C-alpha positions as CSV (number, residue, x, y, z in Angstrom):
1,X,-23.5,-9.0,-6.1
2,X,-21.2,-6.4,-4.3
3,X,-18.0,-5.6,-5.8
4,X,-14.9,-5.1,-3.6
5,X,-12.9,-1.7,-4.1
6,X,-9.4,-1.8,-2.8
7,X,-7.1,1.3,-2.9
8,X,-3.3,0.8,-1.5
9,X,-1.3,3.3,-3.2
10,X,0.0,5.4,-0.5
11,X,-0.2,8.4,-2.8
12,X,-3.5,10.7,-2.2
13,X,-6.0,11.5,-5.1
14,X,-5.0,12.7,-7.7
15,X,-0.9,11.8,-7.5
16,X,-2.0,7.8,-7.8
17,X,-2.7,6.5,-10.9
18,X,-4.2,3.3,-9.7
19,X,-6.9,5.4,-7.3
20,X,-7.7,7.0,-10.6
21,X,-7.8,3.8,-12.4
22,X,-9.9,2.0,-9.5
23,X,-12.3,5.5,-9.4
24,X,-12.5,5.2,-13.2
25,X,-13.6,1.6,-12.7
26,X,-15.9,2.0,-9.8
27,X,-18.0,4.8,-11.8
28,X,-18.4,2.3,-14.6
29,X,-19.6,-0.3,-12.6
30,X,-21.8,1.6,-10.7
31,X,-23.8,3.5,-13.6
32,X,-24.1,-0.1,-14.9
33,X,-25.2,-1.6,-11.7
34,X,-27.3,1.5,-10.1
35,X,-28.3,-1.3,-7.4
36,X,-25.3,-2.6,-6.6
37,X,-23.2,-2.1,-3.5
38,X,-20.0,-1.1,-3.5
39,X,-17.4,-2.0,-0.7
40,X,-14.3,0.1,-0.3
41,X,-11.3,-0.4,1.5
42,X,-8.0,1.6,1.8
43,X,-5.4,0.0,2.7
44,X,-2.6,2.8,3.0
45,X,-5.7,4.6,5.3
46,X,-7.0,1.6,7.3
47,X,-3.8,-0.9,7.0
48,X,-4.7,-4.5,7.9
49,X,-3.0,-5.9,11.0
50,X,-0.2,-8.1,11.0
51,X,-1.0,-11.8,11.5
52,X,-0.4,-13.1,14.7
53,X,1.3,-17.0,15.2
54,X,-2.2,-17.9,16.8
55,X,-3.8,-16.2,13.7
56,X,-1.6,-18.2,11.6
57,X,-2.1,-21.3,13.0
58,X,-5.7,-21.2,14.1
59,X,-7.3,-23.4,11.3
60,X,-3.7,-25.9,11.5
61,X,-4.6,-26.9,14.9
62,X,-6.5,-29.1,17.0
63,X,-9.1,-26.6,19.1
64,X,-8.9,-28.5,22.3
65,X,-5.2,-28.9,21.8
66,X,-4.8,-24.8,21.2
67,X,-7.1,-23.8,24.3
68,X,-5.3,-26.2,26.6
69,X,-1.7,-24.6,25.3
70,X,-3.6,-20.7,25.7
71,X,-4.9,-21.8,28.7
72,X,-0.9,-23.2,30.0
73,X,0.1,-19.9,28.9
74,X,-1.6,-18.2,31.1
75,X,-1.3,-20.2,34.2
76,X,2.4,-19.6,33.5
77,X,2.5,-16.3,33.4
78,X,1.0,-15.8,37.2
């Protein structure tokens, strides 16, 4: 089972206490799970994009209605 290592501090390297904590945890985890997988994400270096209104409502509406609305917006913008 993989583990997810998230860093989000704007402070690089040794300037960040939270990065030091996550690095220490990761080191211990890897020592105890030599065949394990670590997925690392640095949210300060590679931030997640903002969610769009289409993304927010994607799971909350009928797919046919969403497709029709998108096509109508496209036709209306011509």
